[in-house]
C-alpha positions as CSV (number, residue, x, y, z in Angstrom):
1,M,171.4,39.3,49.6
2,N,173.3,38.0,46.6
3,T,171.4,39.8,43.9
4,T,172.8,42.8,41.9
5,P,170.6,45.8,42.7
6,T,168.7,47.7,39.9
7,F,167.4,51.1,40.1
8,S,164.2,52.7,38.7
9,T,165.5,56.1,37.7
10,P,168.8,56.9,35.7
11,H,169.3,60.1,38.0
12,E,170.7,58.3,41.0
13,R,174.2,58.9,42.1
14,A,176.6,56.3,43.3
15,L,179.8,56.5,45.4
16,V,182.2,53.5,45.0
17,L,184.8,52.9,47.6
18,G,187.4,50.4,46.7
19,G,189.6,48.2,48.7
20,G,193.2,49.4,49.7
21,G,194.1,48.3,53.2
22,S,194.6,50.6,56.2
23,T,196.2,53.4,54.1
24,G,193.7,53.0,51.5
25,N,191.0,53.7,54.1
26,A,192.6,56.7,55.2
27,W,193.1,57.9,51.6
28,L,189.4,57.5,51.0
29,I,188.4,59.5,54.0
30,G,190.8,62.2,53.0
31,V,189.6,62.5,49.5
32,I,186.1,62.8,50.7
33,A,186.9,65.2,53.4
34,G,188.8,67.4,50.8
35,L,185.8,67.5,48.5
36,F,183.4,68.1,51.5
37,D,185.6,71.0,52.7
38,A,185.6,72.5,49.1
39,G,181.8,72.5,49.0
40,L,180.9,69.0,47.4
41,D,179.4,66.4,49.8
42,V,179.6,63.1,47.9
43,T,178.3,61.4,51.0
44,E,174.9,62.3,49.8
45,A,175.1,59.7,47.2
46,D,171.9,57.6,46.7
47,L,174.0,54.5,46.7
48,V,177.3,53.8,48.4
49,I,179.3,50.5,47.6
50,G,182.0,49.6,49.9
51,T,184.6,46.9,49.5
52,S,187.2,45.7,52.0
53,A,188.8,49.0,53.3
54,G,186.1,50.8,51.3
55,S,183.5,49.0,53.3
56,T,184.9,50.5,56.5
57,A,185.0,53.9,54.9
58,A,181.3,53.5,53.9
59,A,180.3,52.6,57.4
60,Q,182.3,55.2,59.1
61,L,180.8,57.9,56.8
62,A,177.3,56.7,57.8
63,G,178.0,57.6,61.3
64,A,180.4,60.8,61.2
65,T,181.2,63.6,59.0
66,P,184.2,63.4,56.7
67,T,185.8,66.3,58.6
68,E,185.4,64.4,61.7
69,L,186.8,61.3,60.4
70,L,189.7,63.0,58.9
71,A,190.6,64.7,62.1
72,S,190.5,61.3,64.0
73,I,193.1,59.8,61.5
74,L,195.4,62.9,61.8
75,A,195.1,62.9,65.6
76,A,195.7,59.2,66.1
77,A,199.1,57.9,67.3
78,P,200.4,55.2,65.1
79,Q,200.3,51.7,66.8
80,K,200.1,48.1,65.9
81,R,196.8,46.2,66.6
82,P,196.8,42.6,67.3
83,G,194.2,40.3,65.6
84,P,193.6,38.8,62.2
85,A,195.0,40.6,59.2
86,G,191.9,41.8,57.2
87,S,192.3,44.1,54.4
88,D,191.8,47.0,56.7
89,G,193.6,45.1,59.5
90,G,195.8,47.9,60.7
91,R,199.1,46.3,60.8
92,A,202.5,47.5,59.8
93,P,204.0,45.5,56.7
94,T,205.6,42.6,58.3
95,R,206.9,39.2,57.1
96,P,203.4,37.6,57.6
97,V,201.9,40.3,55.3
98,M,204.3,39.4,52.6
99,N,203.7,35.8,53.1
100,H,200.1,36.4,52.6
101,L,200.7,38.2,49.4
102,E,203.0,35.4,48.1
103,R,200.2,32.8,49.1
104,T,197.4,34.6,47.4
105,S,199.6,35.3,44.2
106,K,200.2,31.4,44.0
107,I,196.5,30.8,44.1
108,I,195.6,33.4,41.5
109,A,198.4,32.0,39.2
110,A,197.1,28.4,39.7
111,A,193.3,29.3,39.0
112,E,191.6,28.8,35.8
113,D,189.3,31.8,36.1
114,A,188.0,34.4,38.7
115,A,185.4,31.8,39.9
116,D,188.0,29.2,40.4
117,M,190.2,31.9,42.1
118,R,187.4,32.7,44.5
119,R,186.7,29.0,45.4
120,R,190.5,28.4,45.9
121,M,190.9,31.6,48.1
122,G,187.9,30.4,50.2
123,A,189.3,26.9,50.6
124,A,192.6,28.3,51.6
125,A,190.9,30.6,54.3
126,L,188.9,27.8,55.7
127,D,191.9,25.6,55.9
128,M,193.8,28.3,58.1
129,D,190.7,28.6,60.2
130,A,190.8,24.9,60.8
131,A,194.2,25.3,62.2
132,S,193.2,28.2,64.6
133,D,191.6,28.2,68.0
134,G,188.9,30.5,66.7
135,S,189.7,33.4,69.1
136,G,190.7,35.7,66.1
137,Q,187.1,36.0,65.0
138,T,186.2,37.7,68.2
139,R,189.1,40.0,68.2
140,W,188.5,40.9,64.7
141,R,184.9,41.8,65.2
142,A,185.9,43.9,68.2
143,T,188.5,45.8,66.1
144,V,186.0,46.5,63.3
145,A,183.4,47.6,65.8
146,A,185.9,50.1,67.4
147,R,186.4,51.8,64.0
148,L,182.7,52.7,63.3
149,P,181.1,55.7,64.9
150,S,177.8,54.1,64.4
151,Q,177.0,50.3,64.3
152,Q,173.7,50.9,62.8
153,W,173.0,50.5,58.9
154,P,172.3,53.9,57.6
155,Q,168.8,54.6,55.9
156,R,170.8,55.7,52.6
157,T,171.5,52.5,50.6
158,V,174.9,51.1,51.4
159,L,176.1,47.9,49.8
160,V,178.9,45.9,51.5
161,T,180.7,43.1,49.2
162,A,182.2,39.9,50.4
163,V,182.7,36.5,48.9
164,D,181.2,33.1,50.4
165,A,184.3,31.2,51.6
166,Q,182.6,27.7,51.1
167,T,181.2,28.3,47.5
168,G,183.2,31.2,46.2
169,E,180.0,33.0,45.3
170,P,180.0,36.9,45.6
171,V,177.6,38.2,48.4
172,V,176.4,41.7,48.8
173,F,175.2,42.8,52.2
174,D,172.7,45.7,53.0
175,R,170.4,46.9,55.7
176,H,167.6,44.5,54.6
177,G,169.6,41.2,54.8
178,G,169.5,40.7,58.5
179,V,173.4,40.9,58.9
180,D,174.7,43.6,61.4
181,L,176.8,46.4,59.8
182,V,179.8,45.5,61.9
183,D,179.7,41.9,60.8
184,A,179.2,42.8,57.1
185,V,182.2,45.1,57.2
186,A,184.3,42.4,59.0
187,A,183.5,39.9,56.4
188,S,184.3,42.3,53.5
189,C,187.7,43.0,55.2
190,A,188.6,39.3,55.8
191,S,191.4,38.8,53.3
192,G,193.6,36.5,55.5
193,F,190.9,34.2,57.2
194,A,187.3,33.5,56.7
195,Y,184.8,35.4,59.0
196,R,181.8,33.5,60.3
197,I,178.2,35.0,60.3
198,G,175.8,32.3,61.5
199,D,176.6,29.0,59.6
200,N,178.5,30.8,56.7
201,R,181.9,32.0,56.3
202,Y,183.0,34.8,54.2
203,I,186.3,36.2,52.7
204,D,187.3,39.7,51.4
205,G,184.9,41.5,49.0
206,G,187.8,42.4,46.9
207,Y,188.1,38.7,45.6
208,R,185.1,39.6,43.4
209,R,186.4,42.9,42.3
210,N,188.5,45.3,44.1
211,E,185.9,48.3,43.6
212,N,182.8,46.3,42.4
213,A,181.7,49.4,40.7
214,D,179.6,47.4,38.4
215,L,177.1,47.0,41.1
216,A,176.1,50.7,40.5
217,A,174.7,49.6,37.1
218,G,171.5,51.7,36.4
219,C,172.8,54.8,38.3
220,G,173.2,57.9,36.2
221,R,176.5,59.1,37.7
222,V,179.0,57.0,39.3
223,L,182.0,58.3,41.3
224,V,184.6,55.6,41.8
225,L,187.7,56.0,44.5
226,S,190.1,53.4,44.0
227,P,193.2,53.4,46.4
228,F,194.9,50.8,44.3
229,G,194.7,53.1,41.1
230,G,192.4,50.6,39.3
231,R,195.0,48.0,39.2
232,T,194.5,44.3,39.8
233,R,196.5,41.4,40.6
234,T,194.5,39.0,38.4
235,P,194.9,38.4,34.6
236,L,193.3,41.2,32.7
237,E,191.2,38.6,30.5
238,W,189.3,37.9,33.8
239,G,187.8,41.3,33.5
240,M,188.4,42.1,37.3
241,H,190.2,45.5,36.6
242,L,188.4,48.8,37.0
243,A,188.7,49.8,33.2
244,A,186.4,46.6,32.6
245,Q,183.9,47.9,35.2
246,V,183.8,51.2,34.0
247,D,183.2,50.0,30.5
248,E,180.2,48.1,31.7
249,L,178.8,51.0,33.4
250,R,179.1,53.2,30.5
251,A,177.8,50.7,28.1
252,R,174.6,50.7,30.2
253,G,174.2,54.6,30.2
254,S,176.1,55.7,33.2
255,S,178.5,58.6,33.4
256,V,181.6,57.6,35.4
257,E,184.6,59.5,36.9
258,T,187.4,57.9,38.9
259,I,190.0,59.2,41.4
260,F,193.2,57.5,42.0
261,P,196.0,58.3,44.3
262,D,198.5,60.7,42.7
263,G,202.1,59.8,41.9
264,N,203.4,61.2,44.8
265,S,201.4,59.1,47.1
266,E,201.6,55.7,45.4
267,H,204.4,54.5,47.6
268,M,201.8,54.3,50.6
269,F,199.9,51.5,49.0
270,G,200.4,48.0,47.9
271,A,202.9,46.3,50.3
272,N,202.7,49.2,52.6
273,A,198.8,49.2,52.7
274,M,199.0,47.9,56.4
275,D,201.4,50.4,57.7
276,L,199.6,52.4,60.2
277,S,202.3,55.1,60.3
278,L,201.4,56.0,56.7
279,R,197.7,56.7,57.5
280,P,198.2,60.3,58.2
281,P,200.1,61.0,55.0
282,A,197.7,59.0,53.0
283,A,194.7,61.1,54.5
284,R,196.5,64.3,53.8
285,A,197.3,63.4,50.2
286,G,193.8,62.3,49.7
287,Y,192.6,65.5,51.3
288,D,194.7,67.7,48.9
289,Q,193.5,65.6,45.9
290,G,189.8,66.1,47.0
291,G,190.2,69.8,47.4
292,A,191.9,70.1,43.9
293,L,189.3,68.0,42.2
294,A,186.2,69.5,43.8
295,G,185.8,72.2,41.1
296,Q,185.9,70.0,38.1
297,L,183.6,67.2,39.8
298,T,180.9,69.6,40.9
299,E,179.1,69.9,37.7
300,F,179.2,66.0,37.1
301,W,178.0,65.2,40.6
302,R,175.2,67.7,40.9
């Protein structure tokens, strides 16, 4: 479960779906739907890597077409959902969300390196859990389950990232690991608390890297969708930013293309990433980008 996968052929294609909150999830679906409707189906990737909101998108795409998922986003009435605020937690940006950003920023500033940061994040999440009644776990799992058209792992290889809250070690879930898809996604999206699976607790996979594109090492072609535009809240010398991941992949022989939100839609992310009212415009912006990029990506992907 915790090992980095390797591939026997350089010809496999990887689709990487980064974290980015509720609006990021909508944008990811929009981009993929735009590509799909323009004749480029990237859901046929040999490998899909999902982190946080990207793990939700990866699981959703395993059970429905991009067109169906986009239609669902555009048809849904904006509403606030109760429950723990995971990275795809579905809450409007309120003071608790800002408090969470402030708390995690202090942890990042105090950490010596990425491994120390992950350990500190895990310890903070466990401390918060110790002060709760535990009901948030059940509500969060139900929230995640309701978002997935299918709760079964697909036959195509899907990797879902998380971090062990007790050790700070990165974790990769897949269909061979004995963890339900719902639990894997719920763990990957758990940014404000530690999600329990058996005797273990997990926090957001974005604390490893927001995109975790380096897990596609060995693939010939890698397409990365990053709602946060490849940015990171951590010091650049930690190497967690997307540019470092892309350099690693290219050094090992992969061809890599990235897609970021355009300048007209950047206001939908960051502090607004949990605003449900922004999901439809984020999805539409992504759809327009996907449609516009399909032509130039076709040769790369096929």
